[in-house]
N, CA, C and O of each residue as an XYZ file, in Angstrom:
272
protein
N      20.316     31.067    -13.195
C      20.776     29.997    -14.050
C      21.075     28.738    -13.250
O      20.644     27.654    -13.642
N      21.781     28.847    -12.168
C      22.069     27.675    -11.370
C      23.541     27.410    -11.272
O      24.324     28.301    -10.946
N      23.921     26.182    -11.556
C      25.304     25.771    -11.400
C      26.031     25.796    -12.742
O      25.425     25.967    -13.800
N      27.330     25.622    -12.664
C      28.137     25.563    -13.893
C      27.669     24.409    -14.774
O      27.739     24.504    -15.999
N      27.196     23.326    -14.172
C      26.689     22.195    -14.965
C      25.525     22.628    -15.847
O      25.427     22.208    -17.000
N      24.637     23.472    -15.303
C      23.515     23.932    -16.116
C      23.976     24.933    -17.161
O      23.375     25.033    -18.230
N      25.043     25.681    -16.863
C      25.586     26.610    -17.848
C      26.119     25.845    -19.050
O      26.007     26.299    -20.189
N      26.688     24.705    -18.791
C      27.228     23.870    -19.853
C      26.135     23.533    -20.866
O      26.399     23.442    -22.065
N      24.928     23.351    -20.386
C      23.810     23.012    -21.255
C      23.180     24.270    -21.854
O      22.803     24.282    -23.026
N      23.067     25.334    -21.039
C      22.301     26.492    -21.479
C      23.081     27.520    -22.280
O      22.477     28.363    -22.943
N      24.401     27.474    -22.236
C      25.197     28.410    -23.023
C      25.170     27.955    -24.473
O      25.455     26.795    -24.773
N      24.825     28.880    -25.378
C      24.792     28.487    -26.790
C      26.180     28.083    -27.289
O      27.166     28.767    -27.017
N      26.248     27.006    -27.996
C      27.517     26.491    -28.521
C      27.452     26.426    -30.040
O      26.387     26.272    -30.637
N      28.614     26.548    -30.636
C      28.694     26.247    -32.061
C      28.717     24.723    -32.155
O      29.211     24.060    -31.244
N      28.205     24.172    -33.212
C      28.166     22.708    -33.323
C      29.541     22.079    -33.096
O      30.521     22.426    -33.756
N      29.585     21.149    -32.149
C      30.808     20.405    -31.893
C      31.820     21.113    -31.017
O      32.895     20.565    -30.774
N      31.519     22.317    -30.529
C      32.478     23.045    -29.697
C      31.958     23.122    -28.271
O      30.819     23.526    -28.038
N      32.798     22.731    -27.318
C      32.448     22.794    -25.896
C      33.682     23.214    -25.127
O      34.808     22.943    -25.543
N      33.463     23.880    -23.997
C      34.584     24.219    -23.127
C      35.118     22.931    -22.510
O      34.353     22.035    -22.154
N      36.440     22.850    -22.389
C      37.044     21.620    -21.875
C      36.888     21.470    -20.370
O      36.844     20.350    -19.860
N      36.803     22.595    -19.648
C      36.693     22.498    -18.198
C      35.699     23.531    -17.670
O      35.333     24.477    -18.366
N      35.273     23.326    -16.422
C      34.370     24.278    -15.789
C      35.051     25.634    -15.648
O      34.390     26.670    -15.720
N      36.351     25.636    -15.451
C      37.092     26.891    -15.294
C      36.921     27.783    -16.529
O      36.892     29.008    -16.409
N      36.808     27.183    -17.694
C      36.592     27.959    -18.915
C      35.283     28.740    -18.832
O      35.222     29.898    -19.245
N      34.240     28.110    -18.300
C      32.963     28.796    -18.137
C      33.082     29.937    -17.125
O      32.554     31.028    -17.338
N      33.785     29.666    -16.020
C      33.984     30.715    -15.018
C      34.670     31.922    -15.646
O      34.279     33.062    -15.394
N      35.675     31.680    -16.447
C      36.421     32.770    -17.076
C      35.546     33.552    -18.064
O      35.584     34.782    -18.092
N      34.772     32.842    -18.862
C      33.892     33.498    -19.832
C      32.876     34.379    -19.120
O      32.695     35.540    -19.487
N      32.216     33.839    -18.112
C      31.208     34.608    -17.396
C      31.818     35.726    -16.568
O      31.200     36.779    -16.412
N      33.002     35.523    -16.039
C      33.676     36.574    -15.300
C      34.003     37.747    -16.221
O      33.803     38.904    -15.849
N      34.498     37.458    -17.404
C      34.805     38.518    -18.378
C      33.549     39.264    -18.810
O      33.589     40.469    -19.056
N      32.439     38.545    -18.902
C      31.171     39.161    -19.306
C      30.476     39.838    -18.117
O      29.408     40.431    -18.272
N      31.083     39.744    -16.944
C      30.536     40.310    -15.702
C      29.152     39.745    -15.387
O      28.237     40.467    -14.992
N      29.030     38.427    -15.575
C      27.796     37.710    -15.242
C      28.080     36.873    -14.000
O      29.076     36.152    -13.944
N      27.197     36.972    -13.004
C      27.387     36.222    -11.771
C      26.729     34.860    -11.871
O      25.616     34.739    -12.381
N      27.402     33.852    -11.395
C      26.853     32.501    -11.378
C      26.674     32.045     -9.932
O      26.314     30.895     -9.682
N      26.924     32.940     -8.985
C      26.861     32.589     -7.570
C      25.431     32.701     -7.063
O      24.663     33.544     -7.526
N      25.081     31.850     -6.117
C      23.751     31.863     -5.529
C      23.633     33.035     -4.559
O      24.619     33.456     -3.956
N      22.424     33.551     -4.418
C      22.184     34.619     -3.463
C      22.097     34.040     -2.053
O      21.868     32.844     -1.869
N      22.284     34.903     -1.072
C      22.174     34.458      0.315
C      20.702     34.351      0.700
O      19.874     35.133      0.232
N      20.379     33.380      1.552
C      18.994     33.186      1.968
C      18.568     34.239      2.983
O      17.391     34.592      3.057
N      19.516     34.737      3.758
C      19.197     35.764      4.741
C      20.131     36.947      4.562
O      21.256     36.812      4.081
N      19.637     38.104      4.960
C      20.443     39.312      4.889
C      21.371     39.348      6.100
O      20.891     39.371      7.234
N      22.679     39.352      5.892
C      23.608     39.343      7.030
C      23.547     40.634      7.855
O      23.989     40.653      9.004
N      23.002     41.709      7.278
C      22.914     42.984      7.983
C      21.541     43.202      8.622
O      21.256     44.298      9.104
N      20.696     42.185      8.632
C      19.337     42.293      9.169
C      19.378     42.642     10.652
O      20.114     42.024     11.422
N      18.587     43.634     11.050
C      18.526     44.084     12.436
C      17.061     44.161     12.856
O      16.335     45.052     12.414
N      16.622     43.231     13.708
C      15.221     43.163     14.120
C      14.754     44.455     14.779
O      13.648     44.925     14.514
N      15.579     45.020     15.620
C      15.198     46.246     16.329
C      14.971     47.404     15.360
O      14.021     48.172     15.514
N      15.836     47.523     14.375
C      15.694     48.582     13.387
C      14.402     48.411     12.586
O      13.717     49.390     12.287
N      14.079     47.186     12.248
C      12.848     46.904     11.507
C      11.636     47.283     12.355
O      10.694     47.891     11.845
N      11.647     46.934     13.637
C      10.534     47.284     14.530
C      10.357     48.796     14.628
O       9.232     49.294     14.591
N      11.466     49.529     14.754
C      11.405     50.992     14.837
C      10.800     51.582     13.570
O       9.957     52.476     13.640
N      11.224     51.091     12.423
C      10.706     51.602     11.145
C       9.224     51.280     10.979
O       8.451     52.112     10.504
N       8.828     50.059     11.377
C       7.420     49.680     11.279
C       6.559     50.572     12.163
O       5.479     51.002     11.757
N       7.040     50.849     13.372
C       6.298     51.710     14.292
C       6.177     53.128     13.717
O       5.114     53.748     13.768
N       7.291     53.622     13.172
C       7.306     54.967     12.585
C       6.338     55.050     11.403
O       5.595     56.023     11.274
N       6.346     54.034     10.548
C       5.450     54.025      9.388
C       3.989     53.889      9.810
O       3.110     54.492      9.195
N       3.726     53.112     10.841
C       2.356     52.953     11.337
C       1.827     54.289     11.851
O       0.697     54.674     11.549
N       2.645     54.989     12.625
C       2.246     56.303     13.146
C       2.007     57.268     11.989
O       1.012     57.992     11.983
N       2.893     57.283     11.029
C       2.738     58.160      9.865
C       1.454     57.838      9.107
O       0.711     58.737      8.715
N       1.206     56.570      8.910
C       0.004     56.135      8.188
C      -1.261     56.562      8.924
O      -2.200     57.070      8.310
N      -1.285     56.357     10.236
C      -2.463     56.733     11.024
C      -2.691     58.241     10.983
O      -3.832     58.694     10.891
N      -1.617     59.016     11.050
C      -1.751     60.487     10.985
C      -2.320     60.923      9.643
O      -3.167     61.815      9.594
N      -1.876     60.319      8.571
C      -2.350     60.707      7.235
C      -3.798     60.286      7.020
O      -4.526     60.944      6.276
N      -4.223     59.212      7.650
C      -5.608     58.737      7.506
C      -6.575     59.631      8.297
O      -7.746     59.755      7.940
N      -6.081     60.243      9.359
C      -6.946     61.063     10.197
C      -7.114     62.480      9.661
O      -8.034     63.193     10.060
N      -6.247     62.878      8.779
C      -6.294     64.256      8.246
C      -7.268     64.365      7.120
O      -7.439     65.444      6.553
């Protein structure tokens, strides 16, 4: 969805009714268990060495299955 500003536009309203503050939107979405927060661009738990080990293991497995 984006930011609270876009929620103000995209949330269905009854004619003439609007939330008075952004906090009202936060409360509504929090109660509905809807997240308005952006995702992280990178995984904080990313481990290059672990990825290399898994890739090597999968490559070996793949080659073994192709040869059988």
